[in-house]
C-alpha positions as CSV (number, residue, x, y, z in Angstrom):
1,X,122.1,3.2,110.2
2,X,122.5,1.3,107.2
3,X,120.3,2.4,104.2
4,X,120.4,3.0,100.3
5,X,119.7,6.1,98.6
6,X,119.6,6.0,94.8
7,X,122.5,3.5,94.8
8,X,124.4,5.2,97.5
9,X,125.1,3.2,100.7
10,X,125.4,4.8,104.0
11,X,128.5,4.3,106.0
12,X,131.0,5.4,108.4
13,X,133.4,6.7,105.8
14,X,133.7,10.3,104.6
15,X,136.4,12.6,103.0
16,X,138.4,15.7,104.1
17,X,139.2,18.8,102.1
18,X,140.2,17.8,98.6
19,X,143.4,19.8,98.5
20,X,144.7,19.7,102.1
21,X,143.5,16.1,103.0
22,X,144.0,13.0,101.0
23,X,142.2,9.5,101.6
24,X,139.1,8.5,103.4
25,X,138.2,9.2,107.1
26,X,136.5,6.7,109.3
27,X,134.1,8.1,112.1
28,X,134.0,5.9,115.2
29,X,130.8,7.5,116.5
30,X,128.8,10.8,115.8
31,X,131.1,12.7,118.5
32,X,134.1,12.2,116.0
33,X,132.6,14.1,113.1
34,X,133.4,17.7,113.7
35,X,137.0,17.1,115.2
36,X,138.1,14.7,112.6
37,X,136.8,16.7,109.6
38,X,138.4,20.1,111.2
39,X,141.7,17.9,111.2
40,X,141.1,17.3,107.6
41,X,140.4,21.1,107.1
42,X,136.7,21.1,107.0
43,X,134.9,23.3,109.1
44,X,131.6,21.6,109.8
45,X,130.0,24.5,111.7
46,X,128.6,27.2,109.3
47,X,128.2,29.7,111.8
48,X,131.9,29.5,112.5
49,X,132.8,29.7,108.9
50,X,130.8,32.8,108.4
51,X,132.4,34.3,111.3
52,X,135.9,33.4,109.9
53,X,134.8,34.9,106.6
54,X,133.2,38.2,108.3
55,X,136.3,38.9,110.6
56,X,138.9,37.8,108.0
57,X,137.6,40.0,105.3
58,X,137.3,43.0,107.9
59,X,140.9,42.5,108.8
60,X,142.2,42.0,105.2
61,X,140.6,45.4,104.3
62,X,141.8,47.2,107.7
63,X,145.3,45.9,107.0
64,X,145.3,48.0,103.6
65,X,143.9,50.9,105.3
66,X,140.1,50.4,104.1
67,X,137.0,49.6,105.2
68,X,134.9,46.6,104.2
69,X,131.4,47.4,103.1
70,X,129.2,45.0,105.2
71,X,127.3,42.4,103.4
72,X,126.0,39.7,105.5
73,X,124.2,38.0,102.4
74,X,127.5,37.7,100.9
75,X,129.0,36.2,104.1
76,X,126.3,33.5,104.2
77,X,126.8,32.9,100.5
78,X,130.7,32.6,100.5
79,X,130.3,30.4,103.9
80,X,128.1,27.9,101.7
81,X,130.8,27.9,99.1
82,X,133.8,27.0,101.1
83,X,134.9,24.5,103.6
84,X,138.1,26.0,104.9
85,X,137.6,29.8,104.1
86,X,140.5,32.2,103.6
87,X,139.6,36.0,103.0
88,X,142.0,37.7,100.6
89,X,142.5,41.3,99.6
90,X,142.9,42.0,95.7
91,X,143.1,45.2,93.8
92,X,141.8,46.5,90.4
93,X,142.6,49.2,87.9
94,X,141.6,52.6,89.5
95,X,140.4,53.6,86.1
96,X,137.3,51.5,86.6
97,X,136.2,53.7,89.2
98,X,135.0,56.0,86.5
99,X,131.9,53.5,86.3
100,X,129.0,54.2,89.0
101,X,129.8,52.4,92.2
102,X,126.8,50.6,92.2
103,X,127.7,48.7,89.1
104,X,131.2,47.8,90.3
105,X,129.5,46.8,93.5
106,X,127.2,44.5,91.6
107,X,129.9,43.0,89.2
108,X,131.9,42.0,92.2
109,X,129.0,40.7,94.3
110,X,126.9,38.9,91.9
111,X,129.3,37.8,89.3
112,X,132.1,36.8,91.6
113,X,130.9,37.0,95.2
114,X,133.6,39.5,96.4
115,X,133.2,42.2,99.3
116,X,134.0,45.7,98.1
117,X,136.0,48.3,100.2
118,X,135.8,52.1,100.8
119,X,138.7,54.3,101.7
120,X,139.4,56.8,104.6
121,X,137.0,59.5,102.9
122,X,134.2,57.0,102.4
123,X,134.7,56.5,98.6
124,X,134.8,53.5,96.7
125,X,138.2,51.9,96.7
126,X,139.9,50.0,94.1
127,X,140.0,47.0,96.3
128,X,137.9,43.6,97.0
129,X,138.0,40.8,99.3
130,X,137.5,37.5,97.7
131,X,137.2,34.2,99.7
132,X,139.4,31.3,98.9
133,X,138.9,27.7,99.8
134,X,142.6,26.8,100.5
135,X,145.4,27.9,102.6
136,X,147.8,28.3,99.9
137,X,151.5,28.0,100.3
138,X,152.1,31.6,98.5
139,X,149.9,33.1,101.0
140,X,147.1,33.5,98.3
141,X,149.2,35.6,96.0
142,X,148.4,33.3,92.9
143,X,144.7,33.1,94.0
144,X,144.4,36.8,94.3
145,X,146.1,37.2,91.0
146,X,143.6,35.0,89.3
147,X,140.9,36.8,90.9
148,X,142.1,40.2,89.8
149,X,142.2,39.1,86.3
150,X,138.8,37.8,86.3
151,X,137.4,40.8,87.9
152,X,139.1,43.1,85.4
153,X,137.3,41.2,82.7
154,X,134.0,41.9,84.2
155,X,134.7,45.5,85.0
156,X,135.9,46.0,81.4
157,X,132.4,44.6,80.2
158,X,130.5,46.9,82.6
159,X,132.5,50.0,81.5
160,X,131.9,49.1,77.8
161,X,127.8,48.9,78.6
162,X,128.2,52.1,80.5
163,X,130.2,54.1,77.9
164,X,127.9,52.6,75.1
165,X,124.8,53.7,76.9
166,X,126.0,57.0,77.3
167,X,126.4,57.7,73.9
168,X,122.6,57.4,73.2
169,X,120.4,60.1,74.8
170,X,117.6,58.8,77.1
171,X,115.0,60.3,74.9
172,X,116.3,58.3,71.9
173,X,116.2,55.4,74.0
174,X,112.7,55.8,75.1
175,X,111.7,55.7,71.7
176,X,112.2,51.9,71.8
177,X,109.6,51.5,74.5
178,X,106.8,51.4,71.9
179,X,108.0,47.9,71.1
180,X,107.7,46.5,74.5
181,X,104.4,45.5,75.9
182,X,103.9,46.6,79.4
183,X,100.9,44.3,79.7
184,X,98.5,42.7,77.0
185,X,95.5,44.6,78.4
186,X,97.2,47.9,79.4
187,X,99.4,48.6,76.2
188,X,103.0,49.2,75.6
189,X,105.5,50.7,77.9
190,X,105.5,53.9,75.6
191,X,102.0,54.2,76.5
192,X,102.4,53.6,80.2
193,X,105.1,56.3,80.2
194,X,102.6,58.6,78.5
195,X,99.9,58.2,81.3
196,X,102.6,58.5,84.1
197,X,104.0,61.7,82.4
198,X,100.5,63.4,82.1
199,X,99.6,62.4,85.8
200,X,103.0,63.6,87.2
201,X,102.3,66.9,85.5
202,X,98.9,67.2,86.7
203,X,100.0,66.2,90.3
204,X,102.3,69.5,90.2
205,X,100.0,72.0,88.4
206,X,97.0,71.1,90.3
207,X,99.0,71.8,93.4
208,X,98.8,68.5,95.1
209,X,102.7,68.7,94.9
210,X,104.4,72.0,95.3
211,X,107.7,73.2,94.9
212,X,108.1,71.6,91.4
213,X,107.8,72.3,87.6
214,X,104.9,70.6,85.5
215,X,107.3,70.8,82.7
216,X,110.1,69.1,84.6
217,X,107.8,66.3,86.1
218,X,106.6,65.6,82.6
219,X,110.3,65.5,81.3
220,X,111.5,63.5,84.2
221,X,108.6,60.9,83.6
222,X,109.0,60.7,79.9
223,X,113.0,59.7,80.7
224,X,112.0,57.4,83.6
225,X,111.9,53.9,82.0
226,X,114.3,54.7,79.2
227,X,117.0,52.9,80.7
228,X,115.1,49.7,80.6
229,X,116.4,49.1,77.2
230,X,119.9,50.1,78.0
231,X,123.0,47.5,77.7
232,X,123.6,47.9,81.7
233,X,120.2,47.4,82.9
234,X,119.8,44.3,80.7
235,X,123.1,43.0,82.2
236,X,121.7,44.3,85.8
237,X,118.1,44.5,86.0
238,X,118.2,45.7,89.6
239,X,119.9,48.8,88.5
240,X,116.7,50.2,86.7
241,X,116.2,53.6,87.7
242,X,119.5,54.1,89.1
243,X,121.2,53.8,85.8
244,X,118.6,56.1,84.3
245,X,119.8,58.9,86.6
246,X,123.2,58.6,85.9
247,X,122.5,58.8,82.2
248,X,120.4,61.6,82.6
249,X,122.9,63.8,84.7
250,X,125.6,63.0,82.5
251,X,123.4,64.0,79.3
252,X,122.9,67.4,80.9
253,X,119.3,67.1,82.4
254,X,118.6,69.0,85.3
255,X,119.8,67.6,88.6
256,X,116.4,67.5,89.9
257,X,115.1,65.5,87.0
258,X,117.9,63.1,87.0
259,X,117.1,62.5,90.6
260,X,113.5,62.1,89.8
261,X,114.3,59.4,87.1
262,X,116.9,57.8,89.6
263,X,114.4,57.5,92.5
264,X,110.8,56.9,90.7
265,X,110.6,53.4,91.9
266,X,111.0,54.3,95.4
267,X,110.0,53.1,98.1
268,X,110.4,49.5,96.7
269,X,110.1,48.1,100.2
270,X,109.7,48.6,103.8
271,X,113.0,49.8,104.6
272,X,113.8,51.8,101.4
273,X,114.0,55.5,101.5
274,X,110.9,57.7,100.6
275,X,111.7,60.4,98.2
276,X,111.2,63.8,99.8
277,X,112.2,66.0,96.6
278,X,109.0,67.6,95.1
279,X,109.9,66.4,91.6
280,X,111.0,62.9,92.5
281,X,107.8,62.6,94.7
282,X,105.8,63.7,91.7
283,X,106.9,61.1,89.3
284,X,107.1,58.3,92.0
285,X,103.5,58.8,92.9
286,X,102.5,59.1,89.3
287,X,104.3,55.8,88.5
288,X,102.3,54.0,91.3
289,X,99.2,55.6,91.0
290,X,99.1,54.5,87.1
291,X,100.0,51.1,88.2
292,X,97.1,50.7,90.6
293,X,94.4,52.5,88.9
294,X,95.3,50.6,85.4
295,X,95.2,47.1,87.0
296,X,92.2,47.8,89.1
297,X,90.4,49.2,86.1
298,X,91.1,46.1,84.2
299,X,89.7,43.9,87.1
300,X,93.1,42.6,87.9
301,X,93.2,43.3,91.6
302,X,95.0,40.9,94.1
303,X,93.0,37.8,95.2
304,X,93.8,36.1,98.5
305,X,97.7,35.5,98.7
306,X,98.1,36.2,95.1
307,X,99.5,39.5,94.0
308,X,101.3,38.9,90.5
309,X,101.6,42.6,89.8
310,X,102.7,43.7,93.4
311,X,99.7,45.9,93.8
312,X,99.8,45.7,97.6
313,X,103.3,46.7,97.5
314,X,102.5,50.0,95.1
315,X,99.6,50.8,97.6
316,X,102.0,50.7,100.7
317,X,104.4,52.7,98.5
318,X,101.7,55.4,97.8
319,X,100.7,55.5,101.5
320,X,104.2,56.2,102.5
321,X,104.8,58.9,99.9
322,X,101.6,60.8,101.0
323,X,102.0,60.5,104.7
324,X,105.8,61.0,105.0
325,X,105.5,64.2,102.8
326,X,102.3,65.4,104.2
327,X,100.5,65.3,100.7
328,X,97.0,65.9,100.8
329,X,95.4,63.9,97.9
330,X,92.0,62.3,97.6
331,X,92.6,58.5,96.9
332,X,89.0,57.7,96.4
333,X,89.2,59.5,93.1
334,X,91.0,56.6,91.4
335,X,88.8,53.7,90.5
336,X,87.3,53.1,94.0
337,X,90.5,52.2,95.5
338,X,89.8,53.9,99.0
339,X,89.0,50.2,100.5
340,X,92.2,48.6,99.1
341,X,94.1,51.6,100.6
342,X,92.5,51.4,103.9
343,X,93.5,47.7,104.1
344,X,97.2,48.5,103.4
345,X,96.9,51.4,105.9
346,X,95.9,48.7,108.5
347,X,98.9,46.6,108.0
348,X,101.4,49.3,107.6
349,X,99.9,51.1,110.9
350,X,99.7,48.0,112.9
351,X,103.5,47.7,113.1
352,X,103.5,51.5,114.2
353,X,101.0,50.6,117.2
354,X,97.8,52.1,115.5
355,X,94.6,50.0,116.1
356,X,92.9,48.9,113.2
357,X,89.5,49.5,115.0
358,X,90.0,53.2,115.1
359,X,90.9,53.2,111.5
360,X,87.4,51.8,110.9
361,X,85.7,53.9,113.3
362,X,87.0,57.2,111.4
363,X,86.6,55.7,107.9
364,X,82.8,54.5,108.9
365,X,81.8,58.2,108.8
366,X,82.3,58.2,105.3
367,X,83.9,61.1,103.1
368,X,87.1,60.4,104.6
369,X,89.7,59.9,101.6
370,X,92.6,62.0,102.6
371,X,95.0,59.5,104.3
372,X,96.9,62.2,105.9
373,X,94.0,63.7,107.5
374,X,92.6,60.2,108.1
375,X,96.0,59.2,110.2
376,X,95.8,62.4,112.1
377,X,92.3,61.8,113.2
378,X,93.0,58.2,114.0
379,X,96.0,59.1,116.3
380,X,94.1,61.6,118.1
381,X,91.4,59.3,118.7
382,X,93.8,56.6,120.0
383,X,95.1,59.2,122.3
384,X,91.7,60.0,123.5
385,X,90.1,56.5,124.2
386,X,93.2,55.4,126.0
387,X,92.5,58.1,128.6
388,X,90.0,57.7,131.5
389,X,87.7,59.9,130.0
390,X,87.7,58.2,126.7
391,X,87.3,54.9,128.2
392,X,84.1,56.0,130.2
393,X,82.7,58.1,127.4
394,X,83.1,54.8,125.0
395,X,81.1,52.9,127.7
396,X,78.4,55.5,127.7
397,X,78.2,55.7,124.1
398,X,77.7,51.9,123.9
399,X,75.0,52.2,126.6
400,X,73.2,55.0,124.9
401,X,73.5,53.0,121.7
402,X,72.0,49.9,122.8
403,X,69.0,52.1,124.4
404,X,68.4,53.7,121.0
405,X,68.4,50.4,119.2
406,X,65.2,49.7,120.7
407,X,63.9,53.3,119.8
408,X,65.1,53.8,116.3
409,X,62.5,56.5,115.7
410,X,64.0,58.8,118.5
411,X,64.9,62.3,117.7
412,X,65.7,65.7,119.3
413,X,62.4,66.5,121.4
414,X,61.2,69.6,123.5
415,X,62.1,69.6,127.0
416,X,59.5,68.8,129.8
417,X,58.5,71.4,132.1
418,X,60.0,69.7,135.1
419,X,63.6,69.3,133.6
420,X,65.7,67.5,136.2
421,X,69.4,69.0,136.8
422,X,71.0,65.9,135.3
423,X,68.9,66.7,132.1
424,X,69.6,70.1,132.1
425,X,73.4,69.5,132.6
426,X,73.6,67.2,129.6
427,X,71.7,69.7,127.4
428,X,74.0,72.3,128.3
429,X,77.1,70.2,127.8
430,X,75.8,69.2,124.4
431,X,74.8,72.6,123.4
432,X,78.4,73.8,124.0
433,X,80.4,70.5,122.8
434,X,78.6,69.5,119.6
435,X,79.4,72.7,117.7
436,X,82.9,72.9,119.1
437,X,83.6,69.2,117.7
438,X,82.1,70.1,114.5
439,X,84.3,73.3,114.0
440,X,87.5,71.7,115.3
441,X,86.9,68.8,112.7
442,X,86.4,71.2,109.9
443,X,89.6,72.9,111.1
444,X,91.3,69.7,111.3
445,X,92.2,70.4,114.9
446,X,91.5,66.8,116.0
447,X,93.0,66.9,119.5
448,X,90.3,70.0,120.2
449,X,87.6,67.8,118.9
450,X,88.4,65.2,121.3
451,X,88.6,67.7,124.1
452,X,85.0,68.8,123.0
453,X,84.0,65.1,123.4
454,X,85.8,64.6,126.9
455,X,83.6,67.7,128.4
456,X,80.6,65.2,127.8
457,X,82.0,62.4,129.9
458,X,80.7,63.8,133.3
459,X,77.3,65.0,132.3
460,X,76.4,61.8,130.3
461,X,77.5,59.6,133.4
462,X,75.4,61.9,135.7
463,X,72.4,61.6,133.3
464,X,72.4,57.7,133.5
465,X,73.1,57.8,137.2
466,X,70.2,60.2,137.8
467,X,67.4,59.3,135.3
468,X,65.4,56.2,133.7
469,X,65.4,57.0,130.0
470,X,62.5,54.8,129.3
471,X,60.1,56.9,131.9
472,X,56.5,56.2,131.7
473,X,55.7,59.7,130.8
474,X,56.0,59.9,127.1
475,X,57.3,63.4,127.1
476,X,60.0,62.8,129.4
477,X,61.0,59.4,127.5
478,X,61.2,61.3,124.1
479,X,63.3,64.1,125.5
480,X,65.5,61.8,127.2
481,X,65.9,59.6,124.1
482,X,66.3,62.9,122.0
483,X,69.3,63.6,124.3
484,X,71.1,60.3,123.5
485,X,70.3,60.8,120.1
486,X,72.2,64.3,120.2
487,X,74.9,62.5,122.3
488,X,75.5,59.9,119.7
489,X,75.4,62.3,116.8
490,X,77.9,64.6,118.7
491,X,80.3,61.5,119.1
492,X,79.9,60.6,115.6
493,X,81.3,63.9,114.6
494,X,84.5,62.2,115.3
495,X,84.2,58.7,114.8
496,X,81.6,55.9,114.7
497,X,82.4,54.7,118.2
498,X,80.2,51.2,117.6
499,X,83.3,50.2,115.5
500,X,85.7,50.7,118.7
501,X,86.7,47.5,120.4
502,X,86.4,47.3,124.2
């Protein structure tokens, strides 16, 4: 198709690899394109280039008795940078292995687009795989030598940052945080660290998190942001926290303190590990709660799709920390955050197959701000409503609720003298089930509470089959409406069934 774009004219002429092919290539038709370019050392299919890099890198590592560290993102990146990819193995001075392996990996990956390798014991090897864009006559020896030289310079810089940072105690580094503004409305990083330290200590000393020392929690929190001003994190911001953990350990901090410094940002994303060590949980939880409470207090909540301070991610992290560690904590104690947490909980639990309407049904009762207990109630409710008893009880509840809408003044009433068998059966069932459900809820035995509700299924069905609720006799009508009130109230001990779909 003849056309001009910014002075460039369309045509049937293209060019091959700049080293492996000389001169233009003329295409007769579209079907020639891939084959003629392959003959000119250009592989058009990006999936084929990726496969060559992936397989070739693995083979290069295996030939040296090593295992390639998989990195699909790097495969894709190298495939986009090469026309005729040729993976080659190179080496670096093993003395550089004194630097944390994450630093070596980032230096190789980010700066040079190299893969790294591990030895038979799973330790980082002093080897890398680069991707050349040429099939060299010397088998790639000169290319490897050049890449080894470049990587050595990069690793030398990294080692300098690391060794220089180690000379300054984290406690001293932390003093520089007073000169860094966290947010204009929320003060400096030093002030943020002070808040996190106090909260982390409080979480331990009030028993929210057991198995840790309040003093250690405060210490770890005070050191947690110190690596932000180090040379290494200045070079590789993605290593924040991790480098702090290395420096803390090297400078003689307790292992659990160093681990808490290292892990206090976790979990960062959905696939990230959740800290489980008590001290790490305390500092991580304090860090995220400070983020949420401070921004909410300053009226900077997320709006629509905008969430510049990643508060939704922080809330999801808090949920995972609490739920996966079984931590009992009242989230509503923080600036009215309960609704925000519940919204995030719905998003998270939807992927786990938990219905959002059941979360609403439990929340609607009020007073439930412990996310661990909330989820336990919801899961027990979901198990119940999917049974035959649960389905039929829900239908009976909705029927009772509709009748009571027309009689808002209804309340428990004295039984008439000529009480029918269906009424007697429901009254007896309510006398037994209501206190059982209430006691089970108080003891957090939610399956037992559901079992108590299940015992009402047959009596309520029999009641509706046998009697006319709105009887002409006012005494009978009042009593029957009163039974429905008691039935509704018994169900509401467990959840607000009006919120349940179906």
